[in-house]
C-alpha positions as CSV (number, residue, x, y, z in Angstrom):
1,M,0.0,0.0,0.0
2,Q,2.8,2.4,0.9
3,E,4.5,1.7,-2.5
4,L,1.2,2.3,-4.3
5,L,0.7,5.6,-2.4
6,Q,4.2,6.7,-3.1
7,N,3.9,6.0,-6.8
8,Y,0.5,7.8,-7.0
9,L,1.7,10.9,-5.2
10,A,4.9,11.0,-7.2
11,T,2.8,11.0,-10.4
12,H,-0.2,13.1,-9.4
13,G,0.5,14.6,-6.0
14,Y,1.8,18.0,-7.1
15,W,-1.1,18.5,-9.5
16,V,-3.6,17.6,-6.9
17,L,-1.9,20.0,-4.4
18,F,-1.9,22.8,-7.0
19,V,-5.6,22.5,-7.7
20,W,-6.4,22.1,-4.0
21,T,-4.5,25.3,-3.1
22,F,-6.0,27.1,-6.1
23,L,-9.5,26.4,-4.8
24,E,-9.0,26.4,-1.0
25,G,-6.1,25.0,0.8
26,E,-4.9,24.8,4.4
27,A,-6.0,21.3,5.2
28,G,-4.5,19.8,2.0
29,L,-1.3,21.7,2.5
30,I,-0.9,20.6,6.1
31,F,-1.3,17.0,4.9
32,A,1.2,17.6,2.1
33,G,3.7,18.9,4.7
34,F,3.3,15.8,6.8
35,L,3.7,13.6,3.7
36,A,6.9,15.6,2.8
37,F,8.2,14.6,6.2
38,Q,7.4,11.0,5.4
39,G,9.5,11.4,2.1
40,Y,6.6,11.2,-0.3
41,F,7.1,14.8,-1.4
42,S,10.0,17.3,-1.5
43,V,9.5,20.1,1.1
44,P,10.7,22.9,-1.3
45,A,8.5,21.5,-4.1
46,V,5.4,21.4,-1.8
47,M,6.0,25.0,-0.8
48,A,6.6,26.1,-4.4
49,T,3.5,24.2,-5.7
50,A,1.3,25.6,-2.9
51,C,2.6,29.1,-3.5
52,A,1.9,28.9,-7.2
53,G,-1.6,27.5,-6.6
54,A,-2.6,30.1,-4.0
55,F,-1.1,32.9,-6.1
56,C,-2.9,31.8,-9.3
57,G,-6.2,31.3,-7.4
58,D,-6.3,34.8,-5.8
59,Q,-5.2,36.4,-9.1
60,F,-8.1,34.6,-10.8
61,Y,-10.6,35.7,-8.1
62,F,-9.3,39.3,-8.2
63,Y,-9.8,39.6,-12.0
64,L,-13.1,37.7,-11.7
65,G,-14.3,40.6,-9.5
66,R,-12.8,43.2,-11.8
67,L,-14.4,41.8,-15.0
68,K,-17.6,40.2,-13.7
69,G,-18.3,42.0,-10.4
70,K,-21.7,43.3,-11.4
71,Y,-22.8,39.9,-12.7
72,L,-21.7,38.2,-9.5
73,L,-23.6,40.6,-7.4
74,T,-26.8,39.8,-9.2
75,H,-26.3,36.1,-9.1
76,S,-24.5,35.3,-5.8
77,H,-26.4,35.9,-2.6
78,S,-23.3,34.8,-0.5
79,L,-21.2,37.5,-2.1
80,V,-23.9,40.2,-1.5
81,R,-24.2,39.1,2.2
82,K,-20.4,39.5,2.7
83,L,-19.9,42.6,0.5
84,R,-20.6,45.2,3.2
85,K,-18.3,43.6,5.8
86,G,-15.6,43.0,3.2
87,M,-15.8,46.7,2.0
88,K,-15.5,47.9,5.6
89,M,-12.4,45.7,6.0
90,I,-10.8,47.0,2.8
91,E,-11.6,50.7,3.7
92,R,-10.0,50.3,7.1
93,Y,-7.0,48.1,6.3
94,G,-6.5,48.2,2.6
95,N,-3.1,46.6,1.8
96,L,-3.3,44.4,4.9
97,V,-6.5,42.9,3.6
98,A,-4.9,42.2,0.3
99,F,-2.0,40.4,2.0
100,S,-4.0,38.5,4.7
101,S,-7.2,37.6,2.7
102,R,-6.2,33.9,2.4
103,F,-5.7,33.7,6.2
104,T,-9.2,35.0,6.8
105,Y,-11.7,32.2,7.4
106,G,-14.9,32.6,5.4
107,F,-13.5,35.4,3.3
108,R,-10.6,33.8,1.4
109,I,-12.3,33.7,-1.9
110,V,-14.7,36.7,-1.3
111,L,-12.1,39.3,-0.4
112,P,-10.0,39.1,-3.7
113,I,-13.3,39.3,-5.6
114,I,-14.3,42.4,-3.7
115,L,-10.9,43.9,-4.1
116,G,-11.2,43.4,-7.8
117,M,-14.5,45.3,-7.7
118,T,-12.8,48.3,-6.1
119,P,-10.2,50.7,-7.6
120,F,-7.4,48.8,-5.8
121,P,-4.4,48.8,-8.0
122,A,-3.9,45.5,-9.8
123,L,0.0,45.8,-9.7
124,R,-0.1,46.3,-5.9
125,F,-2.4,43.4,-5.4
126,L,0.0,41.2,-7.5
127,W,3.0,41.9,-5.3
128,L,1.0,41.6,-2.1
129,N,-0.4,38.3,-3.4
130,I,3.0,37.0,-4.1
131,L,4.2,37.8,-0.6
132,S,1.0,36.4,0.9
133,A,1.1,33.1,-1.1
134,L,4.8,32.6,-0.2
135,S,4.3,33.1,3.6
136,W,1.1,31.1,3.6
137,S,2.7,28.1,1.8
138,I,5.8,28.1,4.1
139,L,3.7,28.4,7.3
140,F,1.2,25.6,6.6
141,T,3.8,23.2,5.0
142,A,5.9,23.7,8.1
143,A,2.9,23.0,10.3
144,G,2.4,19.6,8.6
145,Y,6.1,18.8,8.6
146,L,6.5,19.7,12.3
147,F,3.5,17.5,13.1
148,G,5.4,14.6,11.6
149,K,8.6,15.7,13.4
150,S,6.8,15.8,16.8
151,A,5.1,12.5,16.2
152,A,8.5,10.9,15.6
153,I,9.5,11.9,19.1
154,F,6.7,9.8,20.5
155,V,6.6,6.8,18.2
156,G,10.3,6.6,17.4
157,A,12.1,6.4,14.1
158,D,9.7,4.0,12.5
159,V,7.0,6.6,11.8
160,K,5.8,4.8,8.6
161,R,4.5,1.9,10.8
162,Y,2.0,4.3,12.4
163,E,1.4,6.4,9.3
164,H,-2.3,5.7,8.9
165,Y,-2.9,6.4,12.6
166,L,-1.0,9.7,12.4
167,L,-3.0,10.7,9.3
168,G,-6.2,10.0,11.1
169,I,-5.0,12.1,14.1
170,L,-4.0,14.9,11.8
171,A,-7.4,14.7,10.0
172,G,-9.1,14.9,13.4
173,I,-7.1,18.0,14.4
174,V,-7.9,19.7,11.1
175,F,-11.6,18.8,11.5
176,L,-11.7,20.2,15.0
177,I,-10.1,23.5,13.9
178,W,-12.7,23.7,11.1
179,L,-15.5,22.9,13.5
180,V,-14.4,25.7,15.9
181,H,-14.3,28.2,13.0
182,F,-17.7,27.0,11.8
183,Y,-19.2,27.3,15.3
184,R,-17.8,30.8,15.8
185,S,-19.1,31.9,12.4
186,W,-22.5,30.4,13.2
187,Q,-22.6,32.3,16.5
188,K,-21.7,35.6,14.8
189,Q,-24.6,35.2,12.4
190,L,-27.1,34.2,15.1
191,P,-28.3,37.7,15.9
192,A,-28.9,38.4,12.2
193,R,-30.9,35.2,11.8
194,R,-33.0,36.1,14.8
195,R,-33.8,39.5,13.5
196,L,-34.8,38.0,10.1
197,K,-37.0,35.5,11.9
198,R,-38.7,38.3,13.9
199,M,-39.3,40.3,10.7
200,K,-40.9,37.3,9.0
201,A,-43.1,36.7,12.0
202,R,-44.2,40.3,12.0
203,K,-45.1,40.1,8.3
204,T,-47.3,37.1,8.9
205,L,-49.1,38.9,11.7
206,L,-49.9,42.0,9.6
207,P,-53.6,42.1,8.5
208,L,-54.2,41.4,4.8
209,P,-55.3,44.4,2.7
210,R,-59.1,44.4,1.9
């Protein structure tokens, strides 16, 4: 099984990682960092692939907002809901938002689109995107690699013997982090949902016109 996994990752692994980081990313990159520790990947190649995928993804979303922003606003309710908050973040922090958008849970794709819809300079976004993608790829590759390094301290040199258990533990940690983010996001949206529920209740109580 390990030989099959190694052959598959050697053939397709970097393409999968590129597409994953183009679309989303942290979880897949942490796993790739761990697999790099196991010798299935090269650490510099993982960082370079993730950096390229993240950079290309945000450039795509930025120009999607610049070229198709009006169309998206009329067809994407999710974008409309997040537009006001995203605009406030951009007005207050500007360059910092362009740099840190991929670190912002729930706004990673939305913020580059919104930035593209504003007069934010494309060349400035390009350079900030390069720096952001590079730091992001190094940070999360290192997280996965250090997880493997830490696991080796407890299980000894023969980490491959416990590889499937460690992958399961890592998946559990990533899932718990996602669950915490999801719960916090749900809590923040709770007052708005309650207001909407009260508004709907009031409408149903209004007398019908004669």
